[in-house]
N, C-alpha and C positions, 0 to 999 in steps of 0.2 A: 059694401059693394059700390063700385064707382059708377056714377050716373052716366048714362049714354043717351044720345039723341040720333035721329035719322036725318041725314043731309043728302041732298041730290049730289051726285058725283060732279055734275057740271058746275056746282057752286062751291065745291071744296077748295080751300086755299090755306096757305100757311101751315101751321103746326098740324091742323086736322088732316090736310092733304098728305103731309109727310108721314103721319101715323097710318093713314089708310093705305099708302103705298107699301109700308112694312107688312101690314095685314094681307094685302094683295099678293105679296111675294111668299106668303105662308110663314112668315117669321113669327116667333112665339115671344110673348111677354107675360110677366106674372105681376100685374099691377096691384092685386089685392092681398095675395096670400104668401108673400115672401119677405124676407128681410131686406131685399133690395128695393122694394116698393116701386117696381116697374121702371127702373132706370135703364134697363138694357133690352135690346132686341137680340134674340137668339136666332141665328140664321139657318139652322138646320132643325126643322121641326121634329125629326125622328130622334135626334140625340139631345135635344134641349133638356135640361140646362147645361149639359156637358158637351158644348160645342163652341164654335166661333161666335163671338158676340160683338155688337157695336152699341156704344152708348147712345141712347135716344137723343141726347143733346147734340150729338155729332151727325145724326142722320137727317140731312136737309137737302134732299134731291131737288126741291123747288128753288134752291139758291146755289147749289153746287154742281157745276158741270161734270166734275169727276164722277159723282154719283148718278146724275141724270144721264150721262153718257153711257154708263153701263146698262141703264134701262133701255136706251135707244138701241144699243147693240143687240140686246136680248129680245126685245119685244116690239120694236117699231119698224115698219117697212117704209113709211113715207112721212115726211113732216115738212112744213113750210109756212109761208105767209098766206093769209086768207085772201089776198088780192089775186092769187092764182086760182082758177077754177079747179075743183077737186072732183075727178071722175064726172065731168060734165055738170056738176052741181055748183052753181056760183052764188048761192045765197051767203052773204057775209054778215056775221054778227056785228053789232055796233062797235065802233072803236077799233083800234089796231088789235088784231087778233092773229093767232097762229094756230095751226092744226097739227095733230099727230094721229097717225093711223097705225093700228097694230097689225100683226100678221093675219089676224082673223077679221080684218076690216072694221074693227071698232074704231070710231073716230071721236076725238075730243078736241076742245078748243081752250085757249088760255091767252092771257095778256102777255105771256112770255112762252118761248118754246119749251122751257123746262116745266112750266105748269101744264101745258098741253100734253106733254109726254107723261107726266105723273097722272093726270086725269085719265088718259087713254089706258094706262096700265091698270088703274083701279076699275075703270069701266069694263075692261075685258075680263078681269078676274072676279070682281065682286058685284058688278051690275050698275044700274042707273041710280041707285040710292044705297047709302052705306051707313051702318051704325058706327058712330065714333064717340069718343069720350066727350061729354058735354062741355067740359072745361076747355078742350081744344077747339071746339066750335064756337067759343065765345059766350057760352051760356054760363050763368052763375049757378053754383050748386045749391 
């Protein structure tokens, strides 16, 4: 069994955030009990593993605007620079930050717009904390 750990959505980054976005989208993986050893995301949970798939190594919405853009189109109603007040709320996290707000008004922040978008999708679908693979969160097994 692969070790997992709980991480606050607002602190997810890198590979752990990319993985959490896949889970938030309802994608299926088989990390422990298949010959593929968790190398693929199956994008249709009803038909998995007999459906479209994407290699996990290629799923990087935190770095790839082609992938993050699809998330924006499907899930985000507003995004921008935190120097702008958001709905009258102008508390700005430290450092240069961006925000993304989902259609359900879940809002997340990040050091890039792509990270803010990914966190917002995870927040809306999975909540304020997420169970992720420990190795992706930087923990040693």
